[in-house]
N, CA, C and O atoms as CSV, one atom per row, in Angstrom:
chain,resi,resn,atom,element,x,y,z
A,1,MET,N,N,0.001,17.637,-25.334
A,1,MET,CA,C,1.428,17.434,-25.268
A,1,MET,C,C,1.768,16.291,-24.307
A,1,MET,O,O,2.607,15.446,-24.619
A,2,ARG,N,N,1.123,16.267,-23.150
A,2,ARG,CA,C,1.369,15.215,-22.181
A,2,ARG,C,C,0.966,13.848,-22.712
A,2,ARG,O,O,1.647,12.847,-22.486
A,3,ARG,N,N,-0.140,13.828,-23.413
A,3,ARG,CA,C,-0.637,12.579,-23.978
A,3,ARG,C,C,0.360,12.018,-24.998
A,3,ARG,O,O,0.583,10.808,-25.044
A,4,GLU,N,N,0.949,12.879,-25.800
A,4,GLU,CA,C,1.948,12.437,-26.785
A,4,GLU,C,C,3.189,11.889,-26.083
A,4,GLU,O,O,3.759,10.887,-26.516
A,5,ALA,N,N,3.602,12.539,-25.010
A,5,ALA,CA,C,4.764,12.061,-24.259
A,5,ALA,C,C,4.483,10.690,-23.644
A,5,ALA,O,O,5.356,9.822,-23.614
A,6,THR,N,N,3.259,10.508,-23.155
A,6,THR,CA,C,2.880,9.212,-22.582
A,6,THR,C,C,2.905,8.138,-23.658
A,6,THR,O,O,3.424,7.046,-23.428
A,7,ARG,N,N,2.360,8.427,-24.813
A,7,ARG,CA,C,2.357,7.467,-25.916
A,7,ARG,C,C,3.788,7.120,-26.343
A,7,ARG,O,O,4.112,5.960,-26.597
A,8,LEU,N,N,4.622,8.137,-26.415
A,8,LEU,CA,C,6.017,7.913,-26.791
A,8,LEU,C,C,6.697,7.016,-25.761
A,8,LEU,O,O,7.423,6.090,-26.123
A,9,GLY,N,N,6.464,7.287,-24.488
A,9,GLY,CA,C,7.054,6.477,-23.420
A,9,GLY,C,C,6.585,5.033,-23.483
A,9,GLY,O,O,7.387,4.112,-23.328
A,10,LEU,N,N,5.299,4.829,-23.709
A,10,LEU,CA,C,4.769,3.467,-23.825
A,10,LEU,C,C,5.332,2.757,-25.050
A,10,LEU,O,O,5.632,1.564,-24.997
A,11,GLY,N,N,5.473,3.475,-26.131
A,11,GLY,CA,C,6.048,2.893,-27.344
A,11,GLY,C,C,7.497,2.479,-27.137
A,11,GLY,O,O,7.911,1.410,-27.586
A,12,LEU,N,N,8.262,3.314,-26.465
A,12,LEU,CA,C,9.649,2.977,-26.168
A,12,LEU,C,C,9.744,1.771,-25.241
A,12,LEU,O,O,10.596,0.904,-25.436
A,13,ALA,N,N,8.880,1.710,-24.239
A,13,ALA,CA,C,8.892,0.575,-23.313
A,13,ALA,C,C,8.566,-0.724,-24.047
A,13,ALA,O,O,9.214,-1.745,-23.819
A,14,ALA,N,N,7.570,-0.687,-24.923
A,14,ALA,CA,C,7.217,-1.882,-25.694
A,14,ALA,C,C,8.367,-2.291,-26.599
A,14,ALA,O,O,8.654,-3.479,-26.747
A,15,GLY,N,N,9.015,-1.324,-27.198
A,15,GLY,CA,C,10.170,-1.617,-28.057
A,15,GLY,C,C,11.304,-2.263,-27.287
A,15,GLY,O,O,11.951,-3.184,-27.784
A,16,LEU,N,N,11.546,-1.787,-26.083
A,16,LEU,CA,C,12.597,-2.371,-25.255
A,16,LEU,C,C,12.265,-3.802,-24.859
A,16,LEU,O,O,13.147,-4.660,-24.843
A,17,LEU,N,N,11.007,-4.068,-24.542
A,17,LEU,CA,C,10.609,-5.434,-24.205
A,17,LEU,C,C,10.807,-6.369,-25.381
A,17,LEU,O,O,11.276,-7.494,-25.213
A,18,LEU,N,N,10.452,-5.911,-26.564
A,18,LEU,CA,C,10.644,-6.740,-27.749
A,18,LEU,C,C,12.120,-6.951,-28.041
A,18,LEU,O,O,12.525,-8.035,-28.461
A,19,ALA,N,N,12.917,-5.930,-27.822
A,19,ALA,CA,C,14.351,-6.048,-28.073
A,19,ALA,C,C,15.000,-7.042,-27.123
A,19,ALA,O,O,15.996,-7.677,-27.471
A,20,CYS,N,N,14.441,-7.181,-25.924
A,20,CYS,CA,C,14.989,-8.119,-24.941
A,20,CYS,C,C,14.584,-9.556,-25.233
A,20,CYS,O,O,15.181,-10.491,-24.699
A,21,SER,N,N,13.602,-9.734,-26.051
A,21,SER,CA,C,13.121,-11.067,-26.375
A,21,SER,C,C,14.060,-11.723,-27.379
A,21,SER,O,O,14.525,-11.076,-28.317
A,22,THR,N,N,14.333,-12.997,-27.180
A,22,THR,CA,C,15.181,-13.731,-28.105
A,22,THR,C,C,14.318,-14.476,-29.109
A,22,THR,O,O,13.119,-14.655,-28.896
A,23,TRP,N,N,14.928,-14.906,-30.199
A,23,TRP,CA,C,14.157,-15.649,-31.198
A,23,TRP,C,C,13.659,-16.961,-30.604
A,23,TRP,O,O,12.623,-17.473,-31.027
A,24,GLN,N,N,14.386,-17.515,-29.625
A,24,GLN,CA,C,13.940,-18.752,-28.989
A,24,GLN,C,C,12.634,-18.519,-28.230
A,24,GLN,O,O,11.699,-19.314,-28.333
A,25,ALA,N,N,12.574,-17.426,-27.469
A,25,ALA,CA,C,11.363,-17.102,-26.719
A,25,ALA,C,C,10.201,-16.832,-27.668
A,25,ALA,O,O,9.076,-17.254,-27.403
A,26,ASP,N,N,10.458,-16.139,-28.761
A,26,ASP,CA,C,9.416,-15.875,-29.741
A,26,ASP,C,C,8.878,-17.178,-30.330
A,26,ASP,O,O,7.667,-17.356,-30.459
A,27,TYR,N,N,9.776,-18.073,-30.681
A,27,TYR,CA,C,9.370,-19.369,-31.247
A,27,TYR,C,C,8.518,-20.143,-30.249
A,27,TYR,O,O,7.446,-20.634,-30.602
A,28,LEU,N,N,8.983,-20.257,-29.010
A,28,LEU,CA,C,8.262,-21.028,-28.007
A,28,LEU,C,C,6.883,-20.433,-27.723
A,28,LEU,O,O,5.903,-21.168,-27.600
A,29,ALA,N,N,6.806,-19.114,-27.618
A,29,ALA,CA,C,5.521,-18.459,-27.350
A,29,ALA,C,C,4.501,-18.761,-28.439
A,29,ALA,O,O,3.309,-18.888,-28.159
A,30,GLN,N,N,4.959,-18.876,-29.664
A,30,GLN,CA,C,4.052,-19.126,-30.786
A,30,GLN,C,C,3.704,-20.596,-30.977
A,30,GLN,O,O,2.805,-20.923,-31.751
A,31,HIS,N,N,4.412,-21.493,-30.273
A,31,HIS,CA,C,4.219,-22.924,-30.532
A,31,HIS,C,C,3.765,-23.742,-29.330
A,31,HIS,O,O,3.783,-24.972,-29.384
A,32,VAL,N,N,3.358,-23.086,-28.248
A,32,VAL,CA,C,2.805,-23.802,-27.099
A,32,VAL,C,C,1.522,-24.505,-27.542
A,32,VAL,O,O,0.711,-23.940,-28.275
A,33,GLU,N,N,1.355,-25.736,-27.087
A,33,GLU,CA,C,0.199,-26.588,-27.414
A,33,GLU,C,C,0.158,-26.985,-28.894
A,33,GLU,O,O,-0.856,-27.499,-29.366
A,34,ARG,N,N,1.244,-26.753,-29.624
A,34,ARG,CA,C,1.275,-27.112,-31.051
A,34,ARG,C,C,2.510,-27.904,-31.428
A,34,ARG,O,O,2.410,-28.898,-32.148
A,35,ALA,N,N,3.671,-27.484,-30.955
A,35,ALA,CA,C,4.932,-28.081,-31.411
A,35,ALA,C,C,5.184,-29.428,-30.731
A,35,ALA,O,O,4.905,-29.605,-29.545
A,36,THR,N,N,5.713,-30.362,-31.503
A,36,THR,CA,C,6.119,-31.650,-30.962
A,36,THR,C,C,7.574,-31.566,-30.505
A,36,THR,O,O,8.278,-30.603,-30.806
A,37,GLN,N,N,8.009,-32.587,-29.776
A,37,GLN,CA,C,9.407,-32.628,-29.359
A,37,GLN,C,C,10.328,-32.616,-30.576
A,37,GLN,O,O,11.358,-31.943,-30.567
A,38,ALA,N,N,9.967,-33.349,-31.610
A,38,ALA,CA,C,10.801,-33.394,-32.820
A,38,ALA,C,C,10.900,-32.015,-33.467
A,38,ALA,O,O,11.974,-31.624,-33.924
A,39,GLU,N,N,9.802,-31.282,-33.509
A,39,GLU,CA,C,9.822,-29.943,-34.107
A,39,GLU,C,C,10.665,-28.974,-33.278
A,39,GLU,O,O,11.419,-28.172,-33.830
A,40,VAL,N,N,10.536,-29.052,-31.960
A,40,VAL,CA,C,11.326,-28.176,-31.095
A,40,VAL,C,C,12.806,-28.506,-31.236
A,40,VAL,O,O,13.639,-27.604,-31.319
A,41,GLU,N,N,13.135,-29.790,-31.263
A,41,GLU,CA,C,14.535,-30.170,-31.401
A,41,GLU,C,C,15.100,-29.739,-32.750
A,41,GLU,O,O,16.267,-29.360,-32.846
A,42,GLN,N,N,14.281,-29.797,-33.781
A,42,GLN,CA,C,14.739,-29.346,-35.103
A,42,GLN,C,C,15.037,-27.849,-35.083
A,42,GLN,O,O,15.984,-27.400,-35.728
A,43,LYS,N,N,14.242,-27.079,-34.356
A,43,LYS,CA,C,14.411,-25.626,-34.316
A,43,LYS,C,C,15.495,-25.198,-33.319
A,43,LYS,O,O,16.316,-24.339,-33.640
A,44,LEU,N,N,15.508,-25.787,-32.108
A,44,LEU,CA,C,16.415,-25.340,-31.055
A,44,LEU,C,C,17.640,-26.229,-30.868
A,44,LEU,O,O,18.579,-25.851,-30.167
A,45,GLY,N,N,17.638,-27.391,-31.481
A,45,GLY,CA,C,18.744,-28.320,-31.292
A,45,GLY,C,C,18.483,-29.244,-30.110
A,45,GLY,O,O,17.405,-29.231,-29.516
A,46,ARG,N,N,19.485,-30.039,-29.784
A,46,ARG,CA,C,19.356,-30.983,-28.671
A,46,ARG,C,C,19.402,-30.230,-27.342
A,46,ARG,O,O,20.220,-29.326,-27.173
A,47,PRO,N,N,18.542,-30.592,-26.410
A,47,PRO,CA,C,18.578,-29.937,-25.096
A,47,PRO,C,C,19.814,-30.337,-24.303
A,47,PRO,O,O,20.415,-31.381,-24.558
A,48,VAL,N,N,20.186,-29.508,-23.351
A,48,VAL,CA,C,21.306,-29.789,-22.465
A,48,VAL,C,C,20.954,-30.956,-21.547
A,48,VAL,O,O,21.806,-31.783,-21.222
A,49,LEU,N,N,19.685,-31.012,-21.134
A,49,LEU,CA,C,19.236,-32.017,-20.179
A,49,LEU,C,C,17.782,-32.375,-20.472
A,49,LEU,O,O,16.986,-31.506,-20.831
A,50,THR,N,N,17.438,-33.641,-20.322
A,50,THR,CA,C,16.038,-34.071,-20.379
A,50,THR,C,C,15.771,-34.893,-19.124
A,50,THR,O,O,16.636,-35.631,-18.653
A,51,ARG,N,N,14.553,-34.753,-18.589
A,51,ARG,CA,C,14.188,-35.544,-17.413
A,51,ARG,C,C,12.693,-35.844,-17.444
A,51,ARG,O,O,11.887,-35.003,-17.842
A,52,PRO,N,N,12.332,-37.059,-17.016
A,52,PRO,CA,C,10.912,-37.415,-16.957
A,52,PRO,C,C,10.220,-36.682,-15.816
A,52,PRO,O,O,10.840,-36.385,-14.795
A,53,LEU,N,N,8.940,-36.391,-15.991
A,53,LEU,CA,C,8.147,-35.746,-14.952
A,53,LEU,C,C,7.323,-36.800,-14.225
A,53,LEU,O,O,6.943,-37.809,-14.818
A,54,ASP,N,N,7.046,-36.574,-12.957
A,54,ASP,CA,C,6.328,-37.546,-12.134
A,54,ASP,C,C,4.965,-37.930,-12.717
A,54,ASP,O,O,4.619,-39.111,-12.735
A,55,GLY,N,N,4.204,-36.973,-13.183
A,55,GLY,CA,C,2.872,-37.242,-13.701
A,55,GLY,C,C,2.857,-37.652,-15.158
A,55,GLY,O,O,1.790,-37.708,-15.768
A,56,GLY,N,N,4.014,-37.939,-15.731
A,56,GLY,CA,C,4.119,-38.228,-17.159
A,56,GLY,C,C,4.608,-36.999,-17.888
A,56,GLY,O,O,4.540,-35.885,-17.370
A,57,GLY,N,N,5.085,-37.205,-19.053
A,57,GLY,CA,C,5.647,-36.104,-19.812
A,57,GLY,C,C,7.130,-35.958,-19.528
A,57,GLY,O,O,7.731,-36.763,-18.817
A,58,THR,N,N,7.707,-34.906,-20.103
A,58,THR,CA,C,9.143,-34.702,-20.038
A,58,THR,C,C,9.453,-33.224,-19.900
A,58,THR,O,O,8.715,-32.372,-20.395
A,59,GLU,N,N,10.550,-32.930,-19.224
A,59,GLU,CA,C,11.059,-31.563,-19.165
A,59,GLU,C,C,12.389,-31.521,-19.899
A,59,GLU,O,O,13.251,-32.375,-19.692
A,60,TRP,N,N,12.548,-30.524,-20.756
A,60,TRP,CA,C,13.800,-30.299,-21.467
A,60,TRP,C,C,14.404,-28.994,-20.971
A,60,TRP,O,O,13.687,-28.042,-20.664
A,61,VAL,N,N,15.740,-28.962,-20.895
A,61,VAL,CA,C,16.454,-27.772,-20.452
A,61,VAL,C,C,17.408,-27.328,-21.556
A,61,VAL,O,O,18.175,-28.127,-22.095
A,62,TYR,N,N,17.346,-26.040,-21.881
A,62,TYR,CA,C,18.261,-25.424,-22.842
A,62,TYR,C,C,18.997,-24.286,-22.161
A,62,TYR,O,O,18.428,-23.602,-21.311
A,63,HIS,N,N,20.244,-24.076,-22.522
A,63,HIS,CA,C,21.006,-22.901,-22.110
A,63,HIS,C,C,21.341,-22.102,-23.354
A,63,HIS,O,O,21.872,-22.637,-24.327
A,64,VAL,N,N,21.030,-20.824,-23.314
A,64,VAL,CA,C,21.247,-19.925,-24.453
A,64,VAL,C,C,22.102,-18.756,-23.969
A,64,VAL,O,O,21.908,-18.240,-22.868
A,65,PHE,N,N,23.047,-18.353,-24.808
A,65,PHE,CA,C,23.961,-17.261,-24.482
A,65,PHE,C,C,23.733,-16.133,-25.485
A,65,PHE,O,O,24.423,-16.070,-26.503
A,66,PRO,N,N,22.765,-15.232,-25.215
A,66,PRO,CA,C,22.317,-14.259,-26.221
A,66,PRO,C,C,23.304,-13.166,-26.565
A,66,PRO,O,O,23.214,-12.595,-27.652
A,67,ARG,N,N,24.239,-12.851,-25.694
A,67,ARG,CA,C,25.152,-11.744,-25.981
A,67,ARG,C,C,26.533,-12.251,-26.360
A,67,ARG,O,O,27.541,-11.614,-26.054
A,68,SER,N,N,26.575,-13.372,-27.010
A,68,SER,CA,C,27.858,-13.924,-27.413
A,68,SER,C,C,27.821,-14.264,-28.890
A,68,SER,O,O,26.834,-13.997,-29.575
A,69,LEU,N,N,28.887,-14.845,-29.366
A,69,LEU,CA,C,28.910,-15.319,-30.746
A,69,LEU,C,C,27.935,-16.468,-30.944
A,69,LEU,O,O,27.548,-16.778,-32.071
A,70,PHE,N,N,27.536,-17.100,-29.837
A,70,PHE,CA,C,26.685,-18.281,-29.900
A,70,PHE,C,C,25.285,-17.947,-29.423
A,70,PHE,O,O,24.954,-18.220,-28.269
A,71,ASP,N,N,24.456,-17.367,-30.273
A,71,ASP,CA,C,23.081,-17.049,-29.908
A,71,ASP,C,C,22.201,-18.253,-30.235
A,71,ASP,O,O,21.265,-18.158,-31.028
A,72,TYR,N,N,22.511,-19.360,-29.624
A,72,TYR,CA,C,21.715,-20.570,-29.816
A,72,TYR,C,C,21.976,-21.504,-28.638
A,72,TYR,O,O,22.931,-21.303,-27.888
A,73,PRO,N,N,21.139,-22.518,-28.472
A,73,PRO,CA,C,21.361,-23.445,-27.373
A,73,PRO,C,C,22.719,-24.115,-27.516
A,73,PRO,O,O,23.061,-24.601,-28.594
A,74,TYR,N,N,23.482,-24.145,-26.455
A,74,TYR,CA,C,24.865,-24.599,-26.552
A,74,TYR,C,C,25.326,-25.121,-25.201
A,74,TYR,O,O,25.130,-24.463,-24.179
A,75,ARG,N,N,25.929,-26.285,-25.190
A,75,ARG,CA,C,26.461,-26.851,-23.952
A,75,ARG,C,C,27.896,-26.354,-23.799
A,75,ARG,O,O,28.757,-26.657,-24.624
A,76,GLY,N,N,28.142,-25.600,-22.753
A,76,GLY,CA,C,29.454,-24.995,-22.567
A,76,GLY,C,C,29.464,-23.620,-23.206
A,76,GLY,O,O,28.629,-23.326,-24.062
A,77,HIS,N,N,30.380,-22.797,-22.809
A,77,HIS,CA,C,30.385,-21.430,-23.324
A,77,HIS,C,C,31.795,-20.871,-23.295
A,77,HIS,O,O,32.211,-20.314,-22.279
A,78,PRO,N,N,32.544,-21.006,-24.389
A,78,PRO,CA,C,33.933,-20.565,-24.379
A,78,PRO,C,C,34.140,-19.064,-24.551
A,78,PRO,O,O,35.217,-18.562,-24.231
A,79,TYR,N,N,33.143,-18.335,-25.046
A,79,TYR,CA,C,33.304,-16.912,-25.325
A,79,TYR,C,C,32.154,-16.119,-24.729
A,79,TYR,O,O,31.180,-16.692,-24.242
A,80,GLY,N,N,32.271,-14.816,-24.769
A,80,GLY,CA,C,31.171,-13.947,-24.377
A,80,GLY,C,C,31.306,-13.430,-22.960
A,80,GLY,O,O,32.334,-13.611,-22.307
A,81,ASP,N,N,30.250,-12.784,-22.499
A,81,ASP,CA,C,30.295,-12.123,-21.198
A,81,ASP,C,C,29.736,-12.983,-20.075
A,81,ASP,O,O,29.579,-12.499,-18.954
A,82,GLY,N,N,29.439,-14.220,-20.345
A,82,GLY,CA,C,28.943,-15.106,-19.303
A,82,GLY,C,C,27.444,-15.056,-19.094
A,82,GLY,O,O,26.919,-15.798,-18.262
A,83,SER,N,N,26.730,-14.196,-19.830
A,83,SER,CA,C,25.281,-14.158,-19.663
A,83,SER,C,C,24.697,-15.475,-20.171
A,83,SER,O,O,25.148,-16.017,-21.181
A,84,CYS,N,N,23.699,-15.978,-19.467
A,84,CYS,CA,C,23.103,-17.255,-19.830
A,84,CYS,C,C,21.619,-17.201,-19.525
A,84,CYS,O,O,21.209,-16.740,-18.460
A,85,GLU,N,N,20.826,-17.670,-20.458
A,85,GLU,CA,C,19.388,-17.814,-20.251
A,85,GLU,C,C,19.071,-19.298,-20.273
A,85,GLU,O,O,19.534,-20.032,-21.146
A,86,GLU,N,N,18.280,-19.730,-19.310
A,86,GLU,CA,C,17.867,-21.126,-19.251
A,86,GLU,C,C,16.400,-21.204,-19.633
A,86,GLU,O,O,15.567,-20.455,-19.122
A,87,TYR,N,N,16.099,-22.119,-20.536
A,87,TYR,CA,C,14.729,-22.368,-20.945
A,87,TYR,C,C,14.323,-23.739,-20.433
A,87,TYR,O,O,14.995,-24.733,-20.708
A,88,LEU,N,N,13.218,-23.796,-19.684
A,88,LEU,CA,C,12.661,-25.046,-19.193
A,88,LEU,C,C,11.388,-25.322,-19.979
A,88,LEU,O,O,10.409,-24.584,-19.863
A,89,LEU,N,N,11.400,-26.372,-20.772
A,89,LEU,CA,C,10.264,-26.721,-21.612
A,89,LEU,C,C,9.597,-27.969,-21.059
A,89,LEU,O,O,10.280,-28.926,-20.693
A,90,THR,N,N,8.278,-27.969,-20.995
A,90,THR,CA,C,7.520,-29.118,-20.533
A,90,THR,C,C,6.711,-29.672,-21.693
A,90,THR,O,O,6.029,-28.941,-22.412
A,91,PHE,N,N,6.806,-30.989,-21.854
A,91,PHE,CA,C,6.048,-31.697,-22.884
A,91,PHE,C,C,5.105,-32.680,-22.208
A,91,PHE,O,O,5.459,-33.288,-21.198
A,92,ASP,N,N,3.914,-32.838,-22.757
A,92,ASP,CA,C,2.971,-33.803,-22.196
A,92,ASP,C,C,3.336,-35.225,-22.635
A,92,ASP,O,O,4.351,-35.433,-23.300
A,93,GLN,N,N,2.510,-36.193,-22.264
A,93,GLN,CA,C,2.796,-37.596,-22.565
A,93,GLN,C,C,2.797,-37.886,-24.067
A,93,GLN,O,O,3.397,-38.866,-24.509
A,94,GLN,N,N,2.133,-37.044,-24.847
A,94,GLN,CA,C,2.127,-37.197,-26.297
A,94,GLN,C,C,3.291,-36.468,-26.965
A,94,GLN,O,O,3.424,-36.505,-28.189
A,95,GLY,N,N,4.131,-35.807,-26.176
A,95,GLY,CA,C,5.288,-35.110,-26.721
A,95,GLY,C,C,4.974,-33.740,-27.286
A,95,GLY,O,O,5.700,-33.251,-28.152
A,96,ILE,N,N,3.893,-33.099,-26.810
A,96,ILE,CA,C,3.503,-31.760,-27.264
A,96,ILE,C,C,3.967,-30.738,-26.225
A,96,ILE,O,O,3.792,-30.944,-25.024
A,97,LEU,N,N,4.557,-29.645,-26.690
A,97,LEU,CA,C,5.004,-28.565,-25.817
A,97,LEU,C,C,3.804,-27.972,-25.088
A,97,LEU,O,O,2.867,-27.489,-25.723
A,98,THR,N,N,3.830,-28.006,-23.756
A,98,THR,CA,C,2.700,-27.464,-22.989
A,98,THR,C,C,3.031,-26.162,-22.279
A,98,THR,O,O,2.183,-25.272,-22.201
A,99,THR,N,N,4.252,-26.032,-21.758
A,99,THR,CA,C,4.659,-24.788,-21.090
A,99,THR,C,C,6.165,-24.584,-21.301
A,99,THR,O,O,6.900,-25.506,-21.653
A,100,TRP,N,N,6.584,-23.353,-21.074
A,100,TRP,CA,C,8.012,-23.054,-21.085
A,100,TRP,C,C,8.259,-21.881,-20.159
A,100,TRP,O,O,7.374,-21.061,-19.916
A,101,LEU,N,N,9.473,-21.816,-19.650
A,101,LEU,CA,C,9.865,-20.767,-18.729
A,101,LEU,C,C,11.285,-20.346,-19.075
A,101,LEU,O,O,12.155,-21.183,-19.315
A,102,LYS,N,N,11.503,-19.040,-19.097
A,102,LYS,CA,C,12.842,-18.491,-19.333
A,102,LYS,C,C,13.332,-17.866,-18.042
A,102,LYS,O,O,12.620,-17.077,-17.421
A,103,GLN,N,N,14.553,-18.216,-17.631
A,103,GLN,CA,C,15.152,-17.665,-16.428
A,103,GLN,C,C,16.652,-17.566,-16.612
A,103,GLN,O,O,17.204,-18.121,-17.562
A,104,ASP,N,N,17.313,-16.862,-15.707
A,104,ASP,CA,C,18.771,-16.799,-15.744
A,104,ASP,C,C,19.347,-18.130,-15.317
A,104,ASP,O,O,18.763,-18.822,-14.484
A,105,CYS,N,N,20.485,-18.498,-15.877
A,105,CYS,CA,C,21.170,-19.742,-15.498
A,105,CYS,C,C,21.813,-19.581,-14.130
A,105,CYS,O,O,22.439,-20.515,-13.629
Protein backbone atom coordinates (compact mmCIF):
# COMPACT_ATOMS: atom_id res chain seq x y z
CA MET A 1 0.00 0.00 0.00
CA ARG A 2 2.80 2.42 0.88
CA ARG A 3 4.64 1.62 -2.31
CA GLU A 4 1.54 2.45 -4.38
CA ALA A 5 1.13 5.76 -2.55
CA THR A 6 4.78 6.60 -3.25
CA ARG A 7 4.35 5.79 -6.94
CA LEU A 8 1.20 7.89 -7.10
CA GLY A 9 2.99 10.80 -5.43
CA LEU A 10 5.93 10.58 -7.83
CA GLY A 11 3.57 10.39 -10.79
CA LEU A 12 1.70 13.48 -9.64
CA ALA A 13 4.95 15.38 -9.09
CA ALA A 14 6.17 14.50 -12.59
CA GLY A 15 2.83 15.56 -14.03
CA LEU A 16 3.03 18.90 -12.27
CA LEU A 17 6.54 19.52 -13.59
CA LEU A 18 5.40 18.80 -17.12
CA ALA A 19 2.37 21.02 -16.70
CA CYS A 20 4.64 23.89 -15.65
CA SER A 21 6.74 23.52 -18.76
CA THR A 22 5.88 25.76 -21.69
CA TRP A 23 6.02 24.77 -25.33
CA GLN A 24 8.94 27.19 -25.70
CA ALA A 25 10.96 25.33 -23.06
CA ASP A 26 10.08 22.00 -24.65
CA TYR A 27 11.20 23.23 -28.07
CA LEU A 28 14.49 24.64 -26.77
CA ALA A 29 15.30 21.50 -24.75
CA GLN A 30 14.89 19.38 -27.87
CA HIS A 31 16.93 21.65 -30.15
CA VAL A 32 20.11 22.49 -28.21
CA GLU A 33 23.19 21.94 -30.41
CA ARG A 34 20.88 21.53 -33.44
CA ALA A 35 18.75 24.59 -34.13
CA THR A 36 20.08 27.58 -36.06
CA GLN A 37 19.21 31.18 -35.29
CA ALA A 38 16.90 31.20 -38.33
CA GLU A 39 15.07 28.09 -37.11
CA VAL A 40 14.65 29.48 -33.59
CA GLU A 41 13.39 32.79 -34.94
CA GLN A 42 10.93 30.99 -37.19
CA LYS A 43 9.57 29.06 -34.18
CA LEU A 44 9.73 31.72 -31.42
CA GLY A 45 9.63 34.94 -33.41
CA ARG A 46 11.97 37.90 -33.13
CA PRO A 47 13.77 38.23 -29.79
CA VAL A 48 13.19 41.23 -27.55
CA LEU A 49 16.95 41.84 -27.39
CA THR A 50 20.09 40.51 -29.07
CA ARG A 51 23.64 41.16 -27.89
CA PRO A 52 27.08 39.94 -28.96
CA LEU A 53 29.08 37.83 -26.51
CA ASP A 54 32.71 38.61 -25.66
CA GLY A 55 34.08 35.26 -26.85
CA GLY A 56 31.99 35.30 -30.03
CA GLY A 57 28.47 34.19 -30.56
CA THR A 58 25.25 35.92 -29.62
CA GLU A 59 22.74 35.99 -26.80
CA TRP A 60 19.04 36.39 -27.56
CA VAL A 61 16.42 37.40 -24.99
CA TYR A 62 12.73 36.48 -25.16
CA HIS A 63 9.91 37.44 -22.80
CA VAL A 64 6.96 35.06 -22.62
CA PHE A 65 3.70 35.61 -20.75
CA PRO A 66 2.32 32.07 -20.20
CA ARG A 67 -0.81 32.90 -18.21
CA SER A 68 -2.21 35.48 -20.56
CA LEU A 69 -3.88 35.64 -23.93
CA PHE A 70 -0.37 35.95 -25.35
CA ASP A 71 1.40 32.63 -24.76
CA TYR A 72 4.25 33.56 -27.07
CA PRO A 73 7.27 35.84 -27.12
CA TYR A 74 5.94 39.38 -27.05
CA ARG A 75 7.39 42.83 -26.46
CA GLY A 76 5.09 44.60 -24.03
CA HIS A 77 2.18 43.06 -22.22
CA PRO A 78 -1.21 44.77 -22.25
CA TYR A 79 -3.22 41.95 -20.62
CA GLY A 80 -2.88 39.17 -18.09
CA ASP A 81 -1.63 38.85 -14.55
CA GLY A 82 1.84 40.24 -15.14
CA SER A 83 3.62 36.88 -15.01
CA CYS A 84 6.65 36.88 -17.28
CA GLU A 85 9.24 34.27 -18.17
CA GLU A 86 12.54 35.35 -19.67
CA TYR A 87 14.45 33.01 -21.94
CA LEU A 88 18.17 33.65 -22.48
CA LEU A 89 19.44 31.80 -25.54
CA THR A 90 23.12 31.51 -26.44
CA PHE A 91 24.29 30.85 -29.99
CA ASP A 92 27.83 30.01 -31.02
CA GLN A 93 29.78 31.77 -33.78
CA GLN A 94 28.11 29.54 -36.38
CA GLY A 95 24.65 30.56 -35.16
CA ILE A 96 23.80 27.22 -33.48
CA LEU A 97 21.82 27.20 -30.22
CA THR A 98 24.23 26.07 -27.50
CA THR A 99 22.46 26.84 -24.20
CA TRP A 100 19.27 28.38 -22.87
CA LEU A 101 18.01 29.48 -19.50
CA LYS A 102 14.48 30.19 -18.30
CA GLN A 103 13.97 32.64 -15.43
CA ASP A 104 11.42 35.12 -14.14
CA CYS A 105 11.49 38.57 -15.74
